[in-house]
C-alpha positions in Angstrom: 177.8 235.7 152.5 176.3 239.1 150.9 176.6 239.3 147.0 176.8 242.4 144.9 173.2 243.1 143.7 172.6 244.3 140.0 169.8 246.6 139.0 166.3 245.1 138.7 166.2 246.2 135.3 168.9 243.7 134.1 166.4 240.9 134.3 164.5 242.5 131.3 167.8 243.3 129.3 168.9 240.8 126.2 172.4 241.3 125.0 172.2 242.3 121.2 172.8 239.6 118.5 175.1 240.8 115.8 175.2 239.4 112.3 177.5 236.5 112.2 180.9 236.7 110.9 182.9 233.9 109.5 186.5 234.2 108.2 186.0 231.7 105.6 182.5 233.4 104.6 181.2 236.2 102.7 179.3 238.4 105.2 175.7 239.3 103.9 174.5 239.5 107.6 174.9 243.2 108.8 173.7 245.3 106.3 177.3 246.8 105.7 178.4 248.6 102.4 180.0 245.6 100.3 182.3 247.9 98.6 184.2 248.8 102.0 184.9 252.0 103.4 185.4 255.5 101.4 189.0 255.8 100.0 189.0 259.4 101.1 187.9 258.4 104.6 191.1 256.0 104.9 193.1 258.7 103.6 191.7 261.2 106.3 192.6 258.6 108.8 196.2 258.1 107.8 196.9 261.6 107.8 195.5 261.9 111.4 197.5 258.9 113.0 200.1 261.1 113.9 197.8 262.8 116.5 196.9 259.9 118.4 198.3 261.5 121.6 195.7 264.3 121.5 192.2 264.0 122.6 189.8 264.3 119.9 187.6 267.3 119.6 184.8 266.7 122.1 182.3 269.0 120.2 183.2 267.5 117.0 183.0 271.0 115.4 184.5 270.2 111.8 182.2 267.3 111.4 179.0 269.1 112.7 180.1 272.0 110.4 180.2 269.3 107.2 176.9 267.8 108.4 175.2 271.2 108.8 176.2 272.1 105.2 174.8 268.6 103.8 171.5 268.9 105.8 171.0 272.9 105.5 170.7 273.4 109.1 172.6 275.2 111.8 175.4 273.2 113.7 173.5 273.7 117.0 170.7 271.2 115.6 173.2 268.3 115.5 174.3 265.9 118.0 177.3 263.4 117.2 177.3 259.8 118.8 179.6 256.7 119.0 177.1 255.3 116.5 173.4 256.2 116.5 173.1 253.6 119.2 174.7 255.9 121.6 172.4 258.9 120.3 169.7 256.4 121.3 171.1 255.6 125.0 171.6 259.6 125.3 168.0 260.3 124.0 166.9 257.6 127.0 169.0 259.3 129.5 167.6 262.7 128.7 163.9 262.2 128.7 162.9 258.8 130.3 162.3 258.4 133.9 161.3 254.8 135.5 157.8 253.9 134.7 157.5 256.1 131.6 156.2 254.6 128.6 157.8 254.3 125.2 156.0 252.8 121.9 158.1 250.5 119.5 157.2 248.5 116.6 156.6 244.7 117.0 159.4 244.0 114.5 161.9 246.7 114.5 165.5 247.2 115.7 166.2 246.1 119.2 168.1 249.0 120.5 165.2 251.2 120.7 163.8 248.9 123.4 167.1 248.2 124.9 168.1 251.9 125.6 164.6 252.6 126.9 164.8 249.6 129.4 168.3 250.8 130.7 166.5 253.8 132.2 163.7 251.5 133.5 160.9 252.8 131.1 157.9 250.7 130.1 157.9 249.4 126.6 154.8 249.0 124.6 155.0 246.8 121.4 152.7 248.1 119.0 151.5 245.4 116.2 152.8 245.8 112.5 150.3 244.4 110.4 151.7 242.8 107.1 155.1 243.6 108.7 154.5 247.5 108.4 154.3 250.4 110.8 150.5 251.3 111.3 150.7 255.0 112.3 147.0 254.9 113.4 147.6 252.1 115.8 150.7 253.9 117.1 148.6 257.1 117.5 146.1 254.9 119.5 148.7 253.5 121.8 149.7 257.0 123.0 148.4 257.7 126.6 149.6 260.1 129.3 152.2 258.1 130.3 153.9 257.9 126.9 157.1 259.9 126.6 158.9 258.4 123.4 157.7 257.0 120.1 160.2 255.0 118.0 160.1 255.0 114.1 162.4 253.6 111.7 162.0 254.4 108.2 163.2 252.3 106.0 162.5 249.9 108.8 165.0 247.2 110.0 164.5 244.4 109.3 161.5 244.9 106.8 163.0 247.3 104.5 159.6 249.1 104.3 159.4 252.8 104.3 156.7 255.2 105.6 154.6 256.9 103.1 155.2 260.9 103.4 151.6 261.9 103.8 151.1 259.3 106.4 154.2 260.4 108.2 153.2 264.1 107.9 149.7 263.3 109.1 151.2 261.4 112.1 153.5 264.0 113.1 150.8 266.7 113.3 148.6 264.3 115.5 151.6 263.2 118.0 151.0 265.4 121.3 154.0 267.8 121.5 154.9 266.5 124.7 155.7 263.2 123.3 159.1 262.7 121.6 159.2 261.2 118.4 162.5 259.4 117.3 162.8 258.6 113.7 165.7 256.6 112.6 166.8 257.0 109.1 169.8 254.7 109.1 168.8 253.5 105.7 167.2 256.9 104.2 170.1 257.1 101.7 169.1 254.0 100.1 165.3 255.0 99.4 164.3 254.5 95.8 160.7 255.3 95.3 160.4 253.0 92.2 159.7 250.0 94.6 156.8 249.2 96.8 156.4 251.4 99.9 154.9 250.8 103.0 151.3 251.5 101.4 151.7 248.2 100.0 153.7 246.3 102.5 152.4 242.8 101.8 155.0 240.0 101.1 155.5 240.0 97.5 157.2 238.0 94.7 158.4 241.6 93.0 158.4 245.0 92.8 155.9 247.8 91.9 154.7 251.3 92.1 153.4 253.5 94.9 151.9 257.0 94.3 153.3 258.3 97.6 156.7 259.3 98.1 158.9 257.7 100.9 158.9 259.7 104.1 161.7 261.9 105.3 161.4 263.4 108.5 164.4 265.8 107.6 162.0 268.8 107.1 160.2 267.8 110.5 163.5 267.8 112.6 162.8 271.6 113.3 159.6 270.3 115.5 160.4 270.6 119.1 159.4 266.8 119.7 161.1 265.3 116.7 164.6 263.8 116.5 166.1 262.3 113.4 169.0 259.7 113.4 171.5 259.0 110.9 174.6 256.9 110.5 177.8 256.5 108.9 177.9 252.8 109.2 175.7 251.9 106.1 176.3 254.1 102.9 179.5 255.4 104.0 181.0 252.0 105.0 182.5 253.2 108.2 180.5 250.8 110.6 183.9 249.9 112.5 184.3 253.6 113.5 181.0 253.9 115.1 179.7 257.6 114.1 176.1 258.4 113.9 174.2 261.6 114.6 171.0 263.1 115.5 169.2 266.3 114.4 166.6 268.0 116.4 165.5 271.5 117.5 168.4 273.5 119.1 166.7 273.0 122.5 166.5 269.3 122.2 170.2 269.1 121.3 171.3 271.1 124.1 169.4 269.0 126.6 171.0 265.7 125.0 174.2 267.2 125.1 174.3 267.4 128.9 174.2 263.5 129.0 177.0 262.9 126.3 180.2 261.4 127.6 183.3 263.6 127.0 185.2 262.8 123.9 182.9 260.1 122.8 183.7 260.0 118.9 187.3 259.3 118.4 189.3 261.8 116.2 189.9 259.1 113.4 185.9 258.4 113.2 185.3 262.1 113.0 187.9 263.1 110.3 186.8 260.0 108.4 183.1 260.7 108.5 183.7 264.3 107.3 185.8 263.0 104.5 183.3 260.3 103.4 180.6 262.8 103.6 182.2 264.8 100.8 183.1 261.9 98.6 179.8 262.0 96.7 181.1 259.9 94.0 181.8 257.0 96.3 178.3 257.2 97.7 176.7 257.6 94.2 178.6 254.5 93.1 177.5 252.5 96.2 173.9 253.5 95.4 174.1 252.3 91.9 175.7 248.9 93.1 173.0 248.4 95.5 170.2 249.1 92.8 171.7 246.9 90.3 172.2 244.1 93.1 168.6 244.6 94.5 167.2 244.1 91.0 169.3 240.9 90.3 168.2 239.3 94.0 164.8 240.2 93.5 164.8 238.1 90.2 166.7 235.4 91.7 164.3 235.1 94.8 161.1 235.1 92.2 162.9 232.3 90.2 163.2 230.3 93.6 159.6 231.1 94.3 160.8 232.7 97.7 158.3 235.6 99.1 160.1 238.5 100.1 159.6 242.3 101.1 160.2 244.8 98.4 162.8 246.8 100.3 163.7 250.5 100.3 167.2 249.7 101.9 170.3 247.8 101.5 169.2 244.2 102.4 166.1 242.0 101.5 163.9 240.2 103.9 163.0 236.9 102.6 160.2 234.5 104.1 161.4 231.1 104.2 159.4 227.7 104.6 161.2 226.3 107.8 163.2 227.6 110.8 165.4 230.4 110.0 168.1 229.9 112.2 168.6 226.3 111.0 168.6 227.5 107.4 171.0 230.7 108.3 173.4 227.9 109.5 173.2 225.7 106.6 173.8 228.8 104.2 176.6 229.8 106.4 178.3 226.4 106.1 178.5 226.9 102.4 180.1 230.3 102.5 177.9 233.2 103.0 176.4 234.4 106.3 172.8 235.8 106.5 170.6 237.0 109.3 167.9 235.0 110.9 165.4 237.2 112.0 164.3 235.1 115.1 165.4 237.9 117.6 163.1 240.4 115.8 160.0 238.2 116.4 160.1 236.7 112.7 161.4 233.0 113.1 160.5 232.3 109.5 162.4 235.0 107.7 166.2 235.9 106.6 167.6 239.2 106.2 170.1 239.2 103.3 172.3 242.4 102.7 172.5 243.1 98.9 175.9 242.3 97.7 178.1 243.0 94.8 177.8 241.0 91.5 180.6 238.9 92.7 179.0 238.0 96.2 175.5 237.4 94.6 177.6 235.0 92.3 178.6 233.3 95.3 175.2 233.4 97.0 173.0 232.2 94.3 174.2 228.6 93.9 174.2 228.1 97.7 170.4 229.4 97.7 169.3 227.0 94.9 171.1 224.1 96.7 169.5 224.9 100.1 166.1 225.7 98.7 166.2 222.5 96.1 166.6 224.4 92.8 
């Protein structure tokens, strides 16, 4: 009997592995804001509930206007997505044909590769010495079939950022027909008092670097650069799925052609706009993250566990045994963390930086598991 056939590319796709969530455990596995959502965002949702029978604004005009004010750009340079994951898929749908090549880091967010594979692109994984992006290796990997290069700064799952001078040199040398997608999901957390990618080796503590961490924002006017941001991290709106891209107007016009109608719901739009204006909440969240980072780094030093100095809201830890097994043992004791096996790092854990109360719960568990 004939059977329904799937596309060949499905053989190359792997379902995303989310951070574990257990009802009886603190979740430090998905880099969410441990404070929860912005109160103003919740107020905006409640005020909009009686409009649930209307379709959302397909153009997300109010949210684009708010973002344009924040970034100092024209709203025509912004595309809104159902999370930045959807913007990645829209970019792939716009620019990739079967057989085109894309470059991704060896240890980075899996959705870059996933979205490209959906459109039958060929994936080239570029090595990351010391778990850091090597932009010279990226440049050498570009050939006449390369269409898109994906960078993540700070990188998920390492937390390492690209130095500004390195980034600027890279952008100038990339052929203009190659699109560079820069994911700034964790850019809000950057603190240049910690080690940047210029000194990216596994370390037992912090340090200084003469170079500032890279921001792609000023390069988003380049015709071949798209910069991604999300409301899932600092603004605490992961469940609502709101992300956006900034690029030259002609790139946005092209990407908009493949966007689904009404792709971001009304509640997400109003919540994101309200959260963006709630600077007090954002500043307090950053302060909690910086204090928690210092405390967790001191704890890991005391446990003699090597880790990567981070520019994000998580810390990646090198562990002496299989990370999956360790993550399971930690979860059984009441805290979920992320094993990085799916990122090609079977001996690393990624731990979201929590509040004081959450770290109070985490510390004795780590001491028990690691025998201290």
